[in-house]
Every structure is written in structure tokens, then in C-alpha cells.
C-alpha positions in Angstrom: 10.4 26.5 -24.7 10.1 24.7 -28.1 6.9 26.6 -28.9 8.6 29.9 -28.1 11.6 29.0 -30.3 9.3 28.1 -33.1 7.4 31.4 -32.8 10.7 33.4 -32.8 11.9 31.7 -36.0 8.5 32.3 -37.6 8.6 36.0 -36.6 12.1 36.3 -38.0 11.0 34.8 -41.4 7.9 37.0 -41.7 9.9 40.1 -40.7 12.5 39.3 -43.3 9.8 38.7 -45.9 8.1 42.0 -45.2 11.4 43.9 -45.4 12.3 42.2 -48.7 8.8 42.9 -50.2 8.9 46.6 -49.4 12.6 46.9 -50.4 12.2 45.3 -53.8 8.6 46.0 -54.6 8.3 42.5 -56.1 4.6 41.4 -56.3 5.3 37.8 -55.5 6.9 38.7 -52.2 3.9 40.8 -51.3 1.7 37.8 -52.2 3.8 35.7 -49.8 3.4 38.3 -47.1 -0.4 38.4 -47.5 -0.6 34.6 -47.6 1.5 34.2 -44.4 -0.7 36.8 -42.7 -3.9 34.9 -43.7 -2.4 31.6 -42.5 -1.4 33.1 -39.2 -4.8 34.6 -38.6 -6.6 31.4 -39.7 -4.4 29.2 -37.5 -5.0 31.4 -34.5 -8.8 31.4 -35.0 -8.8 27.6 -35.6 -6.9 27.0 -32.3 -9.0 29.5 -30.4 -12.3 27.8 -31.2 -10.7 24.3 -31.2 -12.2 23.4 -27.7 -15.6 25.0 -28.2 -18.3 22.6 -27.2 -15.7 20.1 -25.7 -16.4 18.6 -22.3 -14.1 16.0 -20.6 -14.2 13.9 -17.4 -12.4 11.0 -15.8 -13.1 8.5 -13.1 -10.8 6.2 -11.2 -12.2 2.8 -11.1 -10.2 1.5 -8.1 -8.8 4.4 -6.0 -7.8 1.9 -3.3 -5.5 -0.8 -4.7 -2.5 -2.8 -3.7 1.1 -2.8 -5.0 1.2 -5.0 -8.1 -2.4 -4.3 -9.1 -3.4 -2.2 -12.0 -4.9 1.2 -11.5 -7.7 1.9 -14.0 -9.2 5.2 -15.0 -12.0 5.8 -17.4 -11.8 8.9 -19.6 -14.7 10.5 -21.5 -14.7 13.4 -23.9 -17.8 14.9 -25.4 -17.9 17.1 -28.5 -21.2 19.2 -28.5 -20.0 21.3 -31.5 -21.2 20.4 -35.0 -17.7 20.5 -36.3 -15.3 17.6 -35.8 -12.2 18.0 -33.7 -9.3 16.3 -35.6 -7.0 16.0 -32.6 -7.6 16.6 -28.9 -4.9 15.7 -26.3 -6.2 14.5 -22.9 -3.9 14.0 -20.0 -3.6 14.6 -16.3 -0.5 14.8 -14.1 -0.1 12.9 -10.9 2.3 12.2 -8.1 2.3 8.5 -9.0 5.7 7.0 -9.8 4.4 6.4 -13.3 1.6 8.7 -14.7 -1.5 7.4 -16.3 -0.9 7.5 -20.1 -2.6 10.4 -21.9 -4.1 10.1 -25.3 -4.7 12.1 -28.5 -8.1 11.4 -30.1 -10.2 12.7 -32.9 -13.9 13.4 -32.2 -16.6 13.7 -34.9 -19.2 16.4 -34.4 -21.8 15.9 -31.7 -20.2 12.6 -30.6 -18.4 11.0 -27.6 -15.1 9.1 -27.1 -14.4 7.0 -24.1 -11.4 4.8 -23.2 -9.7 3.3 -20.2 -6.1 4.0 -19.1 -4.1 1.6 -17.0 -0.9 1.7 -15.0 0.7 -0.9 -12.8 1.2 0.3 -9.2 4.7 -0.3 -8.0 5.0 1.7 -4.8 2.7 2.0 -1.8 1.6 5.4 -0.6 -1.0 8.2 -1.0 -1.0 9.9 -4.4 -2.9 12.6 -6.1 -4.2 12.7 -9.6 -4.5 16.2 -11.0 -7.4 17.8 -12.9 -7.9 16.9 -16.5 -5.9 18.9 -19.0 -7.3 19.1 -22.5 -5.3 20.7 -25.3 -5.7 21.2 -29.1 -4.1 23.4 -31.7 -4.0 24.4 -35.4 -2.8 22.0 -38.1 0.6 23.8 -38.4 1.4 23.6 -34.7 1.7 27.3 -34.4 -0.9 28.0 -31.7 -2.6 25.9 -29.1 -5.6 26.1 -26.9 -5.8 24.4 -23.5 -8.2 24.1 -20.6 -8.3 22.4 -17.2 -11.4 20.5 -16.2 -12.6 18.9 -13.0 -11.0 18.4 -9.7 -8.0 16.4 -8.4 -8.6 13.0 -6.9 -6.8 10.8 -4.4 -5.4 7.3 -4.8 -4.1 5.2 -2.0 -1.8 2.3 -2.8 -1.8 -0.3 -0.1 1.2 -2.6 0.5 1.4 -5.9 -1.2 -0.4 -8.7 0.7 0.9 -12.3 0.3 -1.4 -15.3 0.9 -0.8 -17.0 4.3 -3.5 -19.6 4.0 -1.9 -22.0 6.5 -0.5 -19.4 8.8 -1.4 -19.9 12.5 -0.6 -17.9 15.6 1.8 -19.6 18.1 0.1 -21.0 21.1 -0.5 -18.7 24.1 0.7 -19.9 27.5 -1.9 -19.9 30.2 0.6 -20.2 33.0 4.3 -19.7 33.5 5.4 -22.7 31.4 2.5 -24.5 29.8 1.4 -23.9 26.2 -2.3 -23.3 25.6 -2.9 -25.4 22.6 -5.1 -27.5 24.8 -8.6 -26.5 25.8 -8.8 -24.3 28.8 -11.2 -23.6 31.6 -11.6 -19.8 31.4 -14.8 -18.5 30.1 -14.7 -17.0 26.6 -17.5 -16.0 24.2 -16.1 -18.2 21.4 -17.4 -21.7 21.6 -15.7 -24.3 19.4 -17.9 -27.3 20.1 -19.4 -29.7 22.6 -18.1 -32.9 24.2 -19.3 -35.5 26.8 -19.0 -34.3 30.4 -15.9 -35.3 32.3 -15.5 -35.4 36.0 -14.4 -31.9 37.2 -16.0 -29.9 34.4 -17.7 -26.8 35.6 -21.5 -26.9 35.8 -21.9 -23.6 34.0 -20.2 -25.1 30.9 -23.0 -27.7 30.5 -24.8 -27.4 27.1 -28.3 -28.4 28.1 -29.7 -28.7 24.5 -27.0 -31.1 23.5 -27.3 -33.0 26.7 -31.1 -33.5 26.1 -30.4 -34.6 22.5 -27.8 -37.2 23.5 -29.3 -38.3 26.8 -26.1 -37.6 28.7 -24.4 -34.5 29.9 -22.4 -32.5 27.3 -20.2 -29.5 28.0 -19.2 -26.5 25.8 -15.6 -26.3 24.7 -13.6 -23.0 24.4 -10.4 -22.4 22.5 -8.0 -19.8 23.8 -6.2 -19.6 20.5 -9.5 -18.7 18.7 -10.2 -16.0 21.3 -6.7 -14.5 21.2 -5.9 -11.0 19.9 -2.8 -10.2 17.9 -0.7 -7.1 18.6 1.8 -6.3 15.9 4.9 -4.2 16.6 6.4 -2.9 13.4 9.9 -1.5 14.0 10.5 1.5 11.7 13.7 2.8 13.3 15.7 4.1 10.4 18.9 2.5 11.9 17.6 -1.1 11.5 16.6 -0.9 7.8 18.4 -0.8 4.5 17.8 -0.9 0.8 16.2 1.5 -1.7 12.6 1.6 -3.1 10.7 -1.7 -3.3 13.9 -3.7 -2.8 14.3 -2.6 0.8 13.9 -4.2 4.2 11.2 -1.7 5.2 9.0 -2.7 2.3 9.4 -6.4 3.2 8.5 -5.6 6.9 5.4 -3.6 5.9 4.3 -6.4 3.5 4.7 -9.0 6.3 2.7 -6.8 8.7 -0.1 -6.3 6.3 -0.2 -10.0 5.3 -0.4 -11.2 8.9 -2.9 -8.5 10.0 -5.3 -9.4 7.2 -4.9 -13.1 7.8 -5.9 -12.8 11.4 -8.7 -10.4 10.7 -10.1 -12.9 8.2 -10.5 -15.2 11.2 -12.7 -12.5 12.9 -10.0 -11.9 15.5 -8.9 -8.6 16.9 -5.7 -7.0 15.7 -3.7 -4.1 17.1 -0.6 -2.4 15.8 2.2 -0.2 17.0 4.3 1.4 14.2 7.4 3.2 15.5 7.8 5.7 12.7 8.8 9.4 13.2 6.0 9.4 15.8 4.7 6.2 17.3 1.4 5.2 15.8 -0.9 3.0 17.8 -4.0 1.2 16.6 -6.0 -0.4 19.4 -7.4 -4.0 19.1 -10.4 -4.2 16.9 -11.9 -6.4 14.2 -13.9 -6.2 11.0 -13.7 -4.7 7.5 -13.4 -1.2 8.8 -10.4 -2.1 10.8 -8.8 -3.7 7.8 -9.1 -0.5 5.9 -7.6 1.5 8.7 -4.6 -0.9 9.0 -4.0 -0.7 5.3 -4.1 3.1 5.3 -1.7 3.2 8.1 0.7 0.8 6.4 0.4 2.6 3.1 2.0 5.7 4.4 4.5 4.7 7.0 8.3 5.0 6.3 11.4 4.0 8.1 12.0 7.4 9.6 11.7 6.6 13.3 14.4 6.9 16.0 12.8 5.0 18.8 14.8 1.9 19.9 12.7 -1.3 19.7 13.3 -2.1 23.4 11.6 1.2 24.3 8.7 0.5 22.0 8.2 -3.0 23.3 8.3 -1.7 26.9 5.6 0.9 26.1 3.4 -1.8 24.6 3.8 -4.3 27.4 1.1 -2.8 29.7 -1.5 -3.1 27.0 -1.0 -6.8 26.4 -3.7 -9.0 28.0 -3.6 -12.6 29.0 -4.1 -14.8 25.9 -2.8 -12.3 23.4 0.0 -12.9 20.9 2.7 -10.3 20.4 4.3 -10.3 16.9 7.4 -8.2 16.4 8.7 -7.4 13.0 12.1 -5.8 13.0 15.5 -5.6 11.4 17.2 -5.1 14.8 19.8 -7.6 16.1 20.1 -5.7 19.4 19.4 -8.2 22.2 18.1 -5.6 24.5 14.5 -5.9 23.1 14.7 -9.7 23.5 15.3 -9.4 27.2 12.2 -7.3 27.6 10.1 -10.2 26.4 11.2 -12.5 29.3 8.0 -11.7 31.3 5.6 -12.6 28.5 5.2 -16.3 29.4 4.4 -15.5 33.0 1.7 -13.1 31.9 0.1 -15.7 29.5 1.2 -13.8 26.4 2.6 -15.6 23.3 5.3 -14.0 21.2 6.6 -14.3 17.6 9.6 -12.5 16.3 10.1 -12.0 12.5 13.6 -10.6 11.9 14.4 -9.1 8.6 18.0 -9.6 7.6 19.1 -5.9 7.1 22.5 -6.7 5.7 21.1 -8.7 2.8 19.1 -5.6 1.7 22.2 -3.4 2.0 23.8 -5.4 -0.8 26.4 -6.9 1.5 27.8 -10.4 1.3 26.8 -12.4 4.4 30.0 -12.2 6.3 31.0 -13.9 9.6 29.9 -10.8 11.7 26.4 -10.7 10.0 25.9 -14.4 10.5 27.1 -14.2 14.1 24.6 -11.4 14.9 21.7 -13.3 13.4 22.7 -16.5 15.2 23.0 -14.6 18.5 19.6 -13.0 18.2 18.1 -16.4 17.3 19.8 -18.0 20.3 18.5 -15.3 22.6 15.0 -15.7 21.3 15.1 -19.5 21.7 16.5 -19.0 25.3 13.3 -17.2 26.2 11.1 -19.6 24.3 10.2 -17.1 21.6 9.3 -18.5 18.2 11.1 -16.6 15.5 11.6 -16.5 11.7 14.3 -14.9 9.6 13.5 -13.2 6.2 16.2 -12.1 3.8 16.3 -10.4 0.5 14.8 -12.5 -2.2 13.1 -14.9 0.2 9.5 -15.9 -0.5 7.6 -14.3 2.4 4.9 -17.0 2.5 7.5 -19.7 2.7 9.6 -17.9 5.3 6.8 -17.3 7.7 3.9 -19.4 6.5 2.7 -22.8 7.6 1.8 -23.9 11.2 4.3 -22.4 13.6 6.7 -24.9 15.1 9.4 -24.5 17.6 12.5 -22.8 16.1 15.7 -24.6 16.3 
């Protein structure tokens, strides 16, 4: 619009100058007409050939990054023409919350310019960087020449991951009322060590090499906790979340889910996830680097747009839980219906951990008696069924709120 307005003003001035020259016959006015015409033609030709011999590319250094990290892109522009290019503008649009900064550079003849653009990533999601747009023009700014080079590229911003170095899964019960922090008799492929034989130990647990080395019988030890899988249920019902942008309960819930999942995967354990977004997304138990990327991709794009009650989601997950597993529920719901559905877990030998995000604190509300009463009620209900739980509110340090070795909640 600004360019069009400038052209209209210029057309008006030239038209007035031509009319005045032919009306008065003054030689000086004719000289100005010819000069203006020569400048216009020269500026047009200069802009037209301004991008001759110019080639440009860009490459994203880290197309997979986390919130809080810096996205880096390397731009390169080559001038194969023997004439210098005094100014060339290079930029590309994107769907990122903040675009990568463009740059205006000058390039000598037959030379190359290269630089790196950076932008801090503030929001998780999948984004698109457009093709490179290169533009130049004449010194008077009357005409411009532009070209689009290359193809669009994709950038995935994973949720923030906090360090949970001391985080541990709660112990899994091996019967109706006994915790499984102790060693257990069931066979498992994960051997944690050997110890001297005790009366009653199974013969198939004898470690013959260690027995020969020590001159007495030694048996293999197995740890249920080390063999356990983790199943995360991420509640994305829109009714249980509040807040806007990064300062919202859903972002805190996703960060917690990502942090716990990566912490357990780092121990070479299997992790599964159910995310109750607009449609229920289920990732079956698996382990390894490939699973980590799949989990992060899932969590990068989910939103609090679901409508499935948590009790329904937990009920659908129950049949998939095996003995020795741990169920981790991350929610903002204070409806005790989903708590009652957890009552059968101990009898099935499944541990549970509930992380409740204080929705009201993210809604900007002062913690009133009703809000405190709801949190106290859900905490009491979880304690009644022996479910370990943590509360996380707006502004809390996540690592402090859920970190450390799990202890019984008061």
C-alpha cells in the first residue's frame, strides 16, 4: 500500500511537470521532464537486474527443539554476478510465535555472505518455515524485484522438560496390601545382583558361576520396581484446565508428563501414555530413543480440547494395566469419581500416583474456601485408597513439587 501511494504521488508530480512544460514552453521544465524519465527508466532497469546471479538458501540447525531453547537457522546468499549488490533483503515467514529475524546485506561481486539467525522458542507445537524470500530495489525505492527460493521446512517444538534426577516410581504392590519395595520371587529378565542362598530360595534362581567363585550357593536377585512399566494418563478435558498460553494448567500438565516419561525412559523402562484430547490418543508400552521421540511429538501437539471425563478414560485404561505396572494420572479434575475407579489397583498389583494441577490457581482466582475444600477432599479420597499424590499450582517449581523419592502423602 505504501509503495502504491508513493507511485501515485510520483505519477502526479510527473504529470504536472509534463503539463507545465508543454503549457509554458520553458526549456528548464523540459529538462526536468527528460531527467525524470531517465531516472525512472534507470531505476526500473537497476531493480530488474538487481537479483541477477543471486542464489540463496537456508538450513535449520535444530528442527527438533524444546521450549526455552534457541532455534538456529543458517542463511547463505551467493552473488555470481560481477557487479556488487548494495542491498539485498533476505527473510522468510513462518507460523512460529516469533519469526526468525530477516536481514539486509550488501554483497560484493562474485562473493558469498553467510550468517545465523536465532529465536527463542516460547510455545510447543508444530510450525512451518516458509520458502526464502529475497528482495532488492533501486536506490530511490521506486521499484523492487523479488524472488522466492527453496521449499518450506517443518519445525517441531517439544514441551519443556525439567530435570527429575531423584524422581522414583512409587512401589508396586505384589498382593492386596503389601508394598513391593522388597525383593520378590517372580521371574523377571532384570537381574539386580546376587546374594548368598537362603532356605526356601528357588533352585532355578541359583547363579552357578557366583556359587563356584565363592564356594557356596548364591542366588540371583530381581527387583520388581526395575522391571515395572509406567502408564501415564494425561487428562486433557477442557473443563478441568484454565489459563492462557504458557501460563496455563495444560502446559504445566504436559511438561510434567514429558519430564516423567523421559525420566523413566532414561532408566530403560517401558512407558505408555493415554492422552484424552479431542480424540483419545494411546501409545502402547515401549522403550528406547525412538519411543522418546514419539512421546515428545505427541506431547508437542496435544491441546486441552477433550470432552472425555477422567473416570471414563481411566476405566478404559484399566484392562491394559499388568501386574507390576505403575499408573500415573496427571489431571486438573477434583471429581472424586475417577478416584473411586482406582480402588481395584492394589488388588491387581498395580501402583498409582496422582498429580493434581490446581486449576483455580491458573484461572487467576484467589484460593477461596471452596477451592481449598475441593483439593483437600480429593487428597483425602486418594489417601483413603492408598494412592500417592502431589499437588502442583501456578508458579510452583515442578521438580520440587513432584521430585525426590516418593513418600506417603499426608
